[in-house]
FINU-877385 format. One record per atom (N, C-alpha, C): atom name; residue number from 1; x, y, z. Coordinates in Angstrom, 2 decimals. Example, Ala and Ser with C-alpha at 12.3 -4.5 7.8 and 13.67 -1.06 7.14 Angstrom:
BEGIN
node site=N	pos=1	px=13.19	py=-5.69	pz=7.80
node site=CA	pos=1	px=12.30	py=-4.50	pz=7.80
node site=C	pos=1	px=13.20	py=-3.30	pz=7.80
node site=N	pos=2	px=12.85	py=-2.25	pz=7.08
node site=CA	pos=2	px=13.67	py=-1.06	pz=7.14
node site=C	pos=2	px=12.90	py=0.03	pz=7.87
This chain:
BEGIN
node site=N	pos=1	px=93.10	py=123.72	pz=107.77
node site=CA	pos=1	px=92.80	py=122.65	pz=108.40
node site=C	pos=1	px=93.44	py=122.63	pz=109.98
node site=N	pos=2	px=92.80	py=122.37	pz=111.18
node site=CA	pos=2	px=93.06	py=121.68	pz=111.98
node site=C	pos=2	px=93.18	py=120.50	pz=112.20
node site=N	pos=3	px=94.29	py=120.24	pz=112.54
node site=CA	pos=3	px=93.56	py=118.66	pz=112.99
node site=C	pos=3	px=93.55	py=118.22	pz=114.71
node site=N	pos=4	px=92.71	py=117.73	pz=114.20
node site=CA	pos=4	px=93.00	py=117.18	pz=115.65
node site=C	pos=4	px=94.57	py=116.62	pz=117.19
node site=N	pos=5	px=93.94	py=117.64	pz=118.57
node site=CA	pos=5	px=94.86	py=116.99	pz=119.36
node site=C	pos=5	px=95.27	py=115.46	pz=119.55
node site=N	pos=6	px=96.72	py=115.79	pz=120.89
node site=CA	pos=6	px=96.63	py=114.06	pz=120.83
node site=C	pos=6	px=95.84	py=113.68	pz=122.12
node site=N	pos=7	px=95.24	py=112.63	pz=121.63
node site=CA	pos=7	px=94.13	py=112.41	pz=122.85
node site=C	pos=7	px=92.86	py=112.25	pz=121.78
node site=N	pos=8	px=92.57	py=112.78	pz=120.94
node site=CA	pos=8	px=91.22	py=113.12	pz=120.25
node site=C	pos=8	px=90.94	py=112.49	pz=119.04
node site=N	pos=9	px=91.42	py=111.78	pz=118.75
node site=CA	pos=9	px=91.90	py=110.21	pz=117.49
node site=C	pos=9	px=89.76	py=109.74	pz=118.30
node site=N	pos=10	px=90.11	py=109.27	pz=119.15
node site=CA	pos=10	px=88.87	py=108.28	pz=119.53
node site=C	pos=10	px=88.42	py=108.55	pz=120.31
node site=N	pos=11	px=88.02	py=109.95	pz=120.94
node site=CA	pos=11	px=87.49	py=109.64	pz=121.95
node site=C	pos=11	px=85.89	py=110.36	pz=121.79
node site=N	pos=12	px=85.17	py=110.51	pz=122.37
node site=CA	pos=12	px=83.79	py=110.85	pz=122.26
node site=C	pos=12	px=83.43	py=111.86	pz=121.48
node site=N	pos=13	px=83.95	py=113.02	pz=121.53
node site=CA	pos=13	px=83.64	py=114.05	pz=120.67
node site=C	pos=13	px=84.25	py=113.92	pz=118.86
node site=N	pos=14	px=84.83	py=113.78	pz=118.85
node site=CA	pos=14	px=85.92	py=113.65	pz=117.56
node site=C	pos=14	px=85.98	py=111.63	pz=117.34
node site=N	pos=15	px=84.67	py=111.53	pz=115.74
node site=CA	pos=15	px=85.34	py=110.40	pz=115.58
node site=C	pos=15	px=85.97	py=109.42	pz=115.27
node site=N	pos=16	px=86.99	py=108.14	pz=114.96
node site=CA	pos=16	px=87.86	py=108.02	pz=114.93
node site=C	pos=16	px=88.05	py=108.17	pz=113.70
node site=N	pos=17	px=87.41	py=107.34	pz=112.52
node site=CA	pos=17	px=87.15	py=108.51	pz=111.56
node site=C	pos=17	px=87.22	py=109.57	pz=110.96
node site=N	pos=18	px=86.68	py=110.71	pz=110.71
node site=CA	pos=18	px=87.45	py=111.47	pz=110.60
node site=C	pos=18	px=88.57	py=111.53	pz=110.95
node site=N	pos=19	px=88.57	py=111.52	pz=112.70
node site=CA	pos=19	px=90.19	py=112.34	pz=112.52
node site=C	pos=19	px=91.79	py=111.18	pz=111.87
node site=N	pos=20	px=90.93	py=110.04	pz=111.38
node site=CA	pos=20	px=91.57	py=108.98	pz=110.28
node site=C	pos=20	px=91.79	py=110.42	pz=109.01
node site=N	pos=21	px=91.15	py=110.62	pz=108.84
node site=CA	pos=21	px=90.57	py=110.97	pz=107.37
node site=C	pos=21	px=92.03	py=112.63	pz=107.75
node site=N	pos=22	px=91.54	py=113.17	pz=108.09
node site=CA	pos=22	px=92.07	py=115.12	pz=108.86
node site=C	pos=22	px=93.08	py=114.10	pz=108.74
node site=N	pos=23	px=93.69	py=113.49	pz=108.89
node site=CA	pos=23	px=95.57	py=112.76	pz=109.43
node site=C	pos=23	px=95.91	py=112.21	pz=107.98
node site=N	pos=24	px=94.65	py=111.26	pz=107.65
node site=CA	pos=24	px=95.64	py=111.56	pz=106.12
node site=C	pos=24	px=96.07	py=112.15	pz=105.37
node site=N	pos=25	px=94.87	py=112.90	pz=105.17
node site=CA	pos=25	px=95.43	py=114.07	pz=104.13
node site=C	pos=25	px=96.99	py=115.09	pz=104.67
node site=N	pos=26	px=96.85	py=115.49	pz=106.18
node site=CA	pos=26	px=98.12	py=116.03	pz=106.49
node site=C	pos=26	px=99.00	py=115.24	pz=106.19
node site=N	pos=27	px=99.19	py=113.69	pz=106.25
node site=CA	pos=27	px=100.68	py=112.89	pz=106.24
node site=C	pos=27	px=100.85	py=112.88	pz=104.48
node site=N	pos=28	px=99.46	py=112.97	pz=103.49
node site=CA	pos=28	px=99.27	py=113.07	pz=101.72
node site=C	pos=28	px=99.92	py=114.05	pz=101.68
node site=N	pos=29	px=100.22	py=116.31	pz=102.43
node site=CA	pos=29	px=99.99	py=117.76	pz=102.17
node site=C	pos=29	px=102.15	py=117.25	pz=102.79
node site=N	pos=30	px=102.40	py=116.52	pz=103.93
node site=CA	pos=30	px=103.45	py=116.40	pz=104.46
node site=C	pos=30	px=104.21	py=115.20	pz=103.44
node site=N	pos=31	px=103.93	py=114.71	pz=102.84
node site=CA	pos=31	px=105.04	py=113.72	pz=102.75
node site=C	pos=31	px=105.60	py=114.36	pz=100.64
node site=N	pos=32	px=104.23	py=114.78	pz=100.35
node site=CA	pos=32	px=104.40	py=115.72	pz=99.25
node site=C	pos=32	px=105.10	py=116.88	pz=99.73
node site=N	pos=33	px=105.00	py=117.76	pz=100.15
node site=CA	pos=33	px=105.95	py=118.16	pz=100.88
node site=C	pos=33	px=107.44	py=118.01	pz=100.47
node site=N	pos=34	px=107.79	py=116.90	pz=101.42
node site=CA	pos=34	px=108.71	py=116.25	pz=101.11
node site=C	pos=34	px=109.99	py=116.39	pz=100.18
node site=N	pos=35	px=108.69	py=115.54	pz=100.12
node site=CA	pos=35	px=109.27	py=115.43	pz=98.01
node site=C	pos=35	px=109.83	py=116.45	pz=97.47
node site=N	pos=36	px=109.38	py=117.39	pz=97.29
node site=CA	pos=36	px=109.73	py=118.56	pz=96.53
node site=C	pos=36	px=110.86	py=118.88	pz=96.87
node site=N	pos=37	px=110.58	py=118.91	pz=98.79
node site=CA	pos=37	px=112.23	py=119.82	pz=98.86
node site=C	pos=37	px=113.27	py=118.52	pz=98.88
node site=N	pos=38	px=112.85	py=117.23	pz=98.62
node site=CA	pos=38	px=114.17	py=115.98	pz=97.79
node site=C	pos=38	px=114.34	py=116.40	pz=96.72
node site=N	pos=39	px=113.29	py=116.50	pz=96.00
node site=CA	pos=39	px=112.93	py=117.12	pz=94.75
node site=C	pos=39	px=114.65	py=118.37	pz=94.38
node site=N	pos=40	px=114.24	py=119.47	pz=95.21
node site=CA	pos=40	px=115.63	py=120.23	pz=94.61
node site=C	pos=40	px=116.55	py=120.36	pz=94.93
node site=N	pos=41	px=117.69	py=119.35	pz=95.96
node site=CA	pos=41	px=118.01	py=118.89	pz=95.47
node site=C	pos=41	px=118.94	py=118.69	pz=94.08
node site=N	pos=42	px=120.05	py=118.17	pz=93.56
node site=CA	pos=42	px=120.90	py=118.60	pz=92.59
node site=C	pos=42	px=121.16	py=116.57	pz=92.01
node site=N	pos=43	px=119.49	py=116.71	pz=91.86
node site=CA	pos=43	px=119.36	py=115.14	pz=91.11
node site=C	pos=43	px=120.82	py=114.29	pz=90.75
node site=N	pos=44	px=121.20	py=114.93	pz=89.88
node site=CA	pos=44	px=122.57	py=114.69	pz=88.15
node site=C	pos=44	px=123.48	py=113.72	pz=89.77
node site=N	pos=45	px=123.73	py=115.16	pz=90.03
node site=CA	pos=45	px=125.28	py=114.78	pz=91.48
node site=C	pos=45	px=124.70	py=113.05	pz=92.15
node site=N	pos=46	px=123.89	py=113.30	pz=91.96
node site=CA	pos=46	px=123.85	py=112.37	pz=93.29
node site=C	pos=46	px=122.64	py=110.93	pz=92.83
node site=N	pos=47	px=122.71	py=111.06	pz=91.76
node site=CA	pos=47	px=121.80	py=110.26	pz=91.21
node site=C	pos=47	px=122.90	py=108.83	pz=90.23
node site=N	pos=48	px=124.48	py=109.25	pz=90.72
node site=CA	pos=48	px=124.90	py=107.40	pz=90.61
node site=C	pos=48	px=124.51	py=106.88	pz=91.59
node site=N	pos=49	px=124.77	py=105.58	pz=91.37
node site=CA	pos=49	px=125.48	py=104.14	pz=92.85
node site=C	pos=49	px=126.02	py=104.99	pz=93.32
node site=N	pos=50	px=125.97	py=105.61	pz=94.53
node site=CA	pos=50	px=126.27	py=105.52	pz=95.87
node site=C	pos=50	px=126.33	py=105.93	pz=96.76
node site=N	pos=51	px=126.69	py=106.41	pz=98.02
node site=CA	pos=51	px=125.56	py=106.49	pz=99.53
node site=C	pos=51	px=124.54	py=107.63	pz=98.83
node site=N	pos=52	px=124.55	py=108.50	pz=98.28
node site=CA	pos=52	px=123.88	py=110.10	pz=98.21
node site=C	pos=52	px=123.57	py=109.50	pz=97.83
node site=N	pos=53	px=123.56	py=109.04	pz=96.65
node site=CA	pos=53	px=122.57	py=108.52	pz=95.30
node site=C	pos=53	px=121.45	py=107.02	pz=96.09
node site=N	pos=54	px=122.09	py=106.40	pz=96.80
node site=CA	pos=54	px=120.50	py=105.68	pz=97.35
node site=C	pos=54	px=120.10	py=105.73	pz=98.03
node site=N	pos=55	px=120.62	py=107.04	pz=99.36
node site=CA	pos=55	px=119.90	py=107.90	pz=99.68
node site=C	pos=55	px=118.80	py=108.54	pz=99.75
node site=N	pos=56	px=118.93	py=109.29	pz=98.86
node site=CA	pos=56	px=118.09	py=110.40	pz=97.83
node site=C	pos=56	px=117.13	py=109.51	pz=96.91
node site=N	pos=57	px=117.68	py=108.50	pz=96.73
node site=CA	pos=57	px=116.53	py=107.72	pz=95.63
node site=C	pos=57	px=115.85	py=107.08	pz=96.65
node site=N	pos=58	px=116.36	py=106.06	pz=97.88
node site=CA	pos=58	px=115.29	py=105.63	pz=98.58
node site=C	pos=58	px=114.27	py=106.82	pz=99.20
node site=N	pos=59	px=114.62	py=108.48	pz=99.86
node site=CA	pos=59	px=114.21	py=108.92	pz=100.49
node site=C	pos=59	px=112.77	py=109.32	pz=99.59
node site=N	pos=60	px=113.34	py=109.39	pz=98.36
node site=CA	pos=60	px=112.01	py=109.73	pz=96.53
node site=C	pos=60	px=110.82	py=108.23	pz=97.25
node site=N	pos=61	px=111.53	py=106.89	pz=97.71
node site=CA	pos=61	px=111.18	py=106.66	pz=97.21
node site=C	pos=61	px=109.51	py=106.01	pz=98.64
node site=N	pos=62	px=110.64	py=106.25	pz=100.10
node site=CA	pos=62	px=109.32	py=106.88	pz=101.33
node site=C	pos=62	px=108.79	py=107.58	pz=101.13
node site=N	pos=63	px=109.12	py=108.53	pz=100.43
node site=CA	pos=63	px=107.56	py=109.83	pz=100.68
node site=C	pos=63	px=106.69	py=109.39	pz=99.45
node site=N	pos=64	px=106.56	py=109.46	pz=98.04
node site=CA	pos=64	px=105.79	py=108.37	pz=97.15
node site=C	pos=64	px=105.38	py=107.03	pz=97.93
node site=N	pos=65	px=106.00	py=106.65	pz=98.60
node site=CA	pos=65	px=105.14	py=105.18	pz=99.45
node site=C	pos=65	px=104.23	py=105.52	pz=100.02
node site=N	pos=66	px=104.44	py=106.60	pz=100.68
node site=CA	pos=66	px=103.46	py=106.45	pz=102.01
node site=C	pos=66	px=102.31	py=108.33	pz=101.07
node site=N	pos=67	px=102.94	py=108.88	pz=100.94
node site=CA	pos=67	px=101.14	py=109.95	pz=100.14
node site=C	pos=67	px=100.50	py=109.29	pz=99.43
node site=N	pos=68	px=101.21	py=107.59	pz=98.18
node site=CA	pos=68	px=100.19	py=106.96	pz=98.23
node site=C	pos=68	px=99.15	py=106.33	pz=99.00
node site=N	pos=69	px=99.91	py=105.10	pz=100.17
node site=CA	pos=69	px=98.95	py=104.92	pz=101.32
node site=C	pos=69	px=98.00	py=105.49	pz=101.56
node site=N	pos=70	px=98.19	py=106.33	pz=102.20
node site=CA	pos=70	px=97.54	py=107.27	pz=102.74
node site=C	pos=70	px=96.13	py=107.85	pz=101.48
node site=N	pos=71	px=96.48	py=107.66	pz=100.76
node site=CA	pos=71	px=95.55	py=108.29	pz=99.78
node site=C	pos=71	px=95.17	py=106.72	pz=99.56
node site=N	pos=72	px=95.79	py=106.13	pz=99.14
node site=CA	pos=72	px=94.88	py=104.67	pz=98.90
node site=C	pos=72	px=93.78	py=103.74	pz=99.65
node site=N	pos=73	px=93.83	py=104.83	pz=101.66
node site=CA	pos=73	px=93.33	py=104.31	pz=102.42
node site=C	pos=73	px=92.06	py=105.58	pz=103.16
node site=N	pos=74	px=92.09	py=106.60	pz=102.22
node site=CA	pos=74	px=91.25	py=107.50	pz=103.10
node site=C	pos=74	px=89.94	py=107.33	pz=102.32
node site=N	pos=75	px=88.83	py=106.67	pz=101.33
node site=CA	pos=75	px=87.95	py=106.27	pz=101.02
node site=C	pos=75	px=87.50	py=106.97	pz=99.87
node site=N	pos=76	px=86.18	py=106.72	pz=100.05
node site=CA	pos=76	px=85.58	py=106.26	pz=97.74
node site=C	pos=76	px=85.14	py=108.11	pz=97.98
node site=N	pos=77	px=83.99	py=108.01	pz=99.13
node site=CA	pos=77	px=84.23	py=109.82	pz=99.36
node site=C	pos=77	px=84.49	py=110.53	pz=98.84
node site=N	pos=78	px=85.23	py=111.12	pz=99.58
node site=CA	pos=78	px=86.44	py=111.69	pz=99.81
node site=C	pos=78	px=86.67	py=111.94	pz=98.53
node site=N	pos=79	px=87.07	py=110.87	pz=97.98
node site=CA	pos=79	px=87.68	py=110.69	pz=96.32
node site=C	pos=79	px=87.07	py=111.68	pz=94.82
node site=N	pos=80	px=86.12	py=111.25	pz=94.95
node site=CA	pos=80	px=84.73	py=111.43	pz=94.66
node site=C	pos=80	px=84.77	py=112.84	pz=95.43
node site=N	pos=81	px=84.63	py=113.64	pz=96.56
node site=CA	pos=81	px=85.08	py=115.35	pz=96.33
node site=C	pos=81	px=85.87	py=115.81	pz=96.35
node site=N	pos=82	px=86.41	py=115.41	pz=95.64
node site=CA	pos=82	px=87.79	py=115.39	pz=95.00
node site=C	pos=82	px=88.90	py=114.57	pz=93.65
node site=N	pos=83	px=87.97	py=115.42	pz=92.79
node site=CA	pos=83	px=88.46	py=114.75	pz=91.51
node site=C	pos=83	px=89.27	py=115.18	pz=91.00
node site=N	pos=84	px=89.94	py=116.79	pz=91.16
node site=CA	pos=84	px=90.99	py=116.52	pz=90.92
node site=C	pos=84	px=92.71	py=116.07	pz=90.91
node site=N	pos=85	px=92.35	py=115.11	pz=91.79
node site=CA	pos=85	px=93.43	py=114.12	pz=92.68
node site=C	pos=85	px=93.47	py=113.08	pz=91.39
node site=N	pos=86	px=95.21	py=112.79	pz=91.52
node site=CA	pos=86	px=95.05	py=111.44	pz=90.96
node site=C	pos=86	px=94.75	py=110.30	pz=91.25
node site=N	pos=87	px=93.64	py=109.53	pz=91.57
node site=CA	pos=87	px=93.34	py=108.56	pz=92.19
node site=C	pos=87	px=93.49	py=107.81	pz=91.71
node site=N	pos=88	px=93.19	py=107.18	pz=90.32
node site=CA	pos=88	px=93.84	py=105.77	pz=89.75
node site=C	pos=88	px=95.65	py=105.91	pz=89.32
node site=N	pos=89	px=95.53	py=106.68	pz=89.48
node site=CA	pos=89	px=97.96	py=106.85	pz=89.79
node site=C	pos=89	px=98.37	py=106.62	pz=90.81
node site=N	pos=90	px=97.78	py=106.91	pz=91.89
node site=CA	pos=90	px=98.20	py=107.00	pz=92.81
node site=C	pos=90	px=97.83	py=105.24	pz=93.29
node site=N	pos=91	px=96.65	py=105.36	pz=93.30
node site=CA	pos=91	px=96.14	py=103.48	pz=93.52
node site=C	pos=91	px=97.36	py=102.42	pz=92.33
node site=N	pos=92	px=97.24	py=103.64	pz=91.77
node site=CA	pos=92	px=98.36	py=102.19	pz=90.81
node site=C	pos=92	px=100.51	py=102.64	pz=91.16
node site=N	pos=93	px=100.03	py=103.20	pz=91.02
node site=CA	pos=93	px=102.15	py=103.35	pz=91.67
node site=C	pos=93	px=102.28	py=102.47	pz=93.24
node site=N	pos=94	px=101.05	py=103.07	pz=94.34
node site=CA	pos=94	px=100.80	py=102.12	pz=95.66
node site=C	pos=94	px=100.65	py=100.69	pz=95.61
node site=N	pos=95	px=100.20	py=100.70	pz=94.64
node site=CA	pos=95	px=100.15	py=98.94	pz=94.61
node site=C	pos=95	px=101.36	py=98.79	pz=93.99
node site=N	pos=96	px=102.19	py=99.45	pz=93.20
node site=CA	pos=96	px=103.47	py=98.99	pz=92.40
node site=C	pos=96	px=104.31	py=98.62	pz=93.33
node site=N	pos=97	px=104.53	py=99.51	pz=94.49
node site=CA	pos=97	px=105.46	py=99.47	pz=95.25
node site=C	pos=97	px=104.60	py=98.94	pz=96.08
node site=N	pos=98	px=104.04	py=98.17	pz=96.84
node site=CA	pos=98	px=103.40	py=97.59	pz=98.64
node site=C	pos=98	px=104.02	py=96.21	pz=97.59
node site=N	pos=99	px=104.16	py=95.48	pz=96.38
node site=CA	pos=99	px=104.17	py=94.73	pz=95.95
node site=C	pos=99	px=105.24	py=95.06	pz=95.24
node site=N	pos=100	px=106.28	py=95.92	pz=95.69
node site=CA	pos=100	px=107.86	py=95.81	pz=94.90
node site=C	pos=100	px=108.05	py=95.79	pz=94.03
node site=N	pos=101	px=107.30	py=95.92	pz=92.77
node site=CA	pos=101	px=107.82	py=95.12	pz=91.76
node site=C	pos=101	px=108.73	py=96.68	pz=90.89
node site=N	pos=102	px=109.95	py=95.79	pz=90.70
node site=CA	pos=102	px=111.18	py=96.48	pz=90.22
node site=C	pos=102	px=110.74	py=97.25	pz=89.28
node site=N	pos=103	px=110.00	py=96.92	pz=88.57
node site=CA	pos=103	px=109.36	py=98.08	pz=87.11
node site=C	pos=103	px=109.68	py=99.39	pz=87.63
node site=N	pos=104	px=109.17	py=99.93	pz=88.98
node site=CA	pos=104	px=109.37	py=100.53	pz=89.41
node site=C	pos=104	px=110.83	py=101.83	pz=89.71
node site=N	pos=105	px=110.97	py=102.83	pz=88.05
node site=CA	pos=105	px=112.52	py=103.55	pz=88.17
node site=C	pos=105	px=112.13	py=104.56	pz=88.77
node site=N	pos=106	px=113.98	py=104.71	pz=88.78
node site=CA	pos=106	px=114.27	py=105.72	pz=89.92
node site=C	pos=106	px=113.14	py=107.51	pz=88.88
node site=N	pos=107	px=113.79	py=107.12	pz=87.87
node site=CA	pos=107	px=112.87	py=107.64	pz=87.42
node site=C	pos=107	px=111.70	py=108.37	pz=86.87
node site=N	pos=108	px=110.14	py=107.07	pz=87.53
node site=CA	pos=108	px=109.34	py=106.63	pz=87.16
node site=C	pos=108	px=108.65	py=106.89	pz=88.79
node site=N	pos=109	px=109.37	py=107.91	pz=90.37
node site=CA	pos=109	px=108.86	py=107.73	pz=91.73
node site=C	pos=109	px=109.75	py=110.09	pz=91.41
node site=N	pos=110	px=110.83	py=110.29	pz=90.23
node site=CA	pos=110	px=110.12	py=111.16	pz=90.36
node site=C	pos=110	px=109.42	py=112.51	pz=89.61
node site=N	pos=111	px=108.71	py=111.54	pz=88.06
node site=CA	pos=111	px=108.23	py=111.94	pz=87.60
node site=C	pos=111	px=106.71	py=112.22	pz=88.37
node site=N	pos=112	px=106.32	py=111.29	pz=89.14
node site=CA	pos=112	px=104.94	py=110.69	pz=89.97
node site=C	pos=112	px=105.38	py=111.91	pz=91.48
node site=N	pos=113	px=106.73	py=111.88	pz=91.39
node site=CA	pos=113	px=106.56	py=112.78	pz=92.73
node site=C	pos=113	px=106.09	py=114.81	pz=92.04
node site=N	pos=114	px=106.81	py=115.09	pz=91.09
node site=CA	pos=114	px=106.71	py=116.58	pz=90.09
node site=C	pos=114	px=105.07	py=115.23	pz=89.46
node site=N	pos=115	px=104.81	py=115.31	pz=89.26
node site=CA	pos=115	px=103.89	py=115.00	pz=88.05
node site=C	pos=115	px=102.22	py=115.45	pz=88.84
node site=N	pos=116	px=102.37	py=114.12	pz=90.34
node site=CA	pos=116	px=100.77	py=114.06	pz=90.29
node site=C	pos=116	px=101.19	py=114.64	pz=92.30
node site=N	pos=117	px=102.39	py=114.72	pz=92.85
node site=CA	pos=117	px=102.79	py=114.75	pz=94.38
node site=C	pos=117	px=102.47	py=116.60	pz=94.91
node site=N	pos=118	px=103.49	py=117.01	pz=93.76
node site=CA	pos=118	px=103.72	py=118.71	pz=93.65
node site=C	pos=118	px=102.06	py=119.18	pz=93.25
node site=N	pos=119	px=101.42	py=118.98	pz=92.38
node site=CA	pos=119	px=100.14	py=119.47	pz=92.38
node site=C	pos=119	px=99.18	py=119.43	pz=93.07
node site=N	pos=120	px=99.21	py=118.48	pz=94.01
node site=CA	pos=120	px=98.09	py=117.47	pz=94.94
node site=C	pos=120	px=98.39	py=118.59	pz=96.25
node site=N	pos=121	px=99.99	py=119.29	pz=96.40
node site=CA	pos=121	px=99.71	py=120.29	pz=97.62
node site=C	pos=121	px=98.23	py=121.63	pz=98.25
node site=N	pos=122	px=98.95	py=121.67	pz=96.95
node site=CA	pos=122	px=97.66	py=123.42	pz=97.01
node site=C	pos=122	px=96.06	py=122.36	pz=97.13
node site=N	pos=123	px=95.10	py=120.80	pz=96.48
node site=CA	pos=123	px=94.68	py=120.09	pz=95.92
node site=C	pos=123	px=94.36	py=119.91	pz=97.66
node site=N	pos=124	px=94.99	py=119.56	pz=97.89
node site=CA	pos=124	px=94.75	py=119.17	pz=99.47
node site=C	pos=124	px=94.02	py=119.69	pz=100.33
node site=N	pos=125	px=95.21	py=120.52	pz=100.22
node site=CA	pos=125	px=94.49	py=121.95	pz=101.62
node site=C	pos=125	px=93.19	py=122.07	pz=101.55
node site=N	pos=126	px=93.29	py=122.47	pz=99.93
node site=CA	pos=126	px=91.47	py=123.14	pz=99.81
node site=C	pos=126	px=91.05	py=122.02	pz=99.66
node site=N	pos=127	px=91.09	py=120.66	pz=99.97
node site=CA	pos=127	px=90.27	py=119.52	pz=99.87
node site=C	pos=127	px=88.92	py=119.26	pz=100.38
node site=N	pos=128	px=87.78	py=118.96	pz=99.81
node site=CA	pos=128	px=86.86	py=119.15	pz=100.04
node site=C	pos=128	px=85.89	py=117.08	pz=101.14
node site=N	pos=129	px=85.29	py=117.64	pz=102.28
node site=CA	pos=129	px=85.23	py=117.16	pz=102.82
node site=C	pos=129	px=83.92	py=116.27	pz=103.29
node site=N	pos=130	px=83.90	py=115.22	pz=102.32
node site=CA	pos=130	px=81.89	py=115.01	pz=102.63
node site=C	pos=130	px=81.52	py=114.51	pz=103.56
node site=N	pos=131	px=79.97	py=114.56	pz=103.47
node site=CA	pos=131	px=80.13	py=114.58	pz=105.89
node site=C	pos=131	px=79.42	py=112.78	pz=105.31
node site=N	pos=132	px=79.91	py=112.04	pz=105.47
node site=CA	pos=132	px=79.86	py=110.81	pz=105.50
node site=C	pos=132	px=81.08	py=109.97	pz=104.56
node site=N	pos=133	px=82.27	py=109.38	pz=105.23
node site=CA	pos=133	px=83.44	py=108.66	pz=105.35
node site=C	pos=133	px=83.42	py=107.53	pz=105.58
node site=N	pos=134	px=84.60	py=106.55	pz=104.76
node site=CA	pos=134	px=84.07	py=105.59	pz=104.55
node site=C	pos=134	px=86.19	py=105.01	pz=104.69
node site=N	pos=135	px=87.02	py=105.54	pz=104.96
node site=CA	pos=135	px=88.74	py=105.23	pz=105.39
node site=C	pos=135	px=87.90	py=104.20	pz=105.63
node site=N	pos=136	px=89.21	py=104.04	pz=104.69
node site=CA	pos=136	px=90.36	py=102.65	pz=105.27
node site=C	pos=136	px=89.44	py=101.51	pz=104.30
node site=N	pos=137	px=87.84	py=102.25	pz=103.61
node site=CA	pos=137	px=87.37	py=101.67	pz=102.35
node site=C	pos=137	px=87.53	py=101.33	pz=101.03
node site=N	pos=138	px=88.23	py=102.86	pz=101.07
node site=CA	pos=138	px=88.57	py=103.10	pz=99.59
node site=C	pos=138	px=89.24	py=102.70	pz=98.49
node site=N	pos=139	px=90.29	py=101.48	pz=98.32
node site=CA	pos=139	px=91.58	py=101.05	pz=98.22
node site=C	pos=139	px=91.16	py=100.12	pz=98.10
node site=N	pos=140	px=90.50	py=99.06	pz=97.16
node site=CA	pos=140	px=90.49	py=98.07	pz=97.30
node site=C	pos=140	px=91.83	py=96.92	pz=96.55
node site=N	pos=141	px=92.66	py=97.69	pz=95.81
node site=CA	pos=141	px=93.85	py=97.65	pz=95.32
node site=C	pos=141	px=94.90	py=96.75	pz=96.18
node site=N	pos=142	px=95.46	py=95.39	pz=96.02
node site=CA	pos=142	px=96.23	py=95.12	pz=96.59
node site=C	pos=142	px=96.11	py=95.41	pz=98.51
């Protein structure tokens, strides 16, 4: 997938919504890859309450949030064209993180990164792009 270069996002040749959708997909892939890299570190070693454990948990949380925030704004047309991605779980996790609910544990973040984000890398790279776009209008929650 080729992303528009600098200055092409809102120009005459490339509508802004198309750029937003492709940029959001690229950001989701990048966040999922980053989370996957972080998960390869020794979780047990860094899971206690020390500086490295805190950085590890924040890193995973930030990747999950970035993935979910972009997924939440990608649009219903894109969601409908790509039903193999777990959109309800993505929206629910985004809502929980955006509203800073204390119920999201480090274990839940890790499970989400492994169970939702990791499989999404390949699916997003093969994503179908519908002819119509409603980016920023798909996420109705929070």
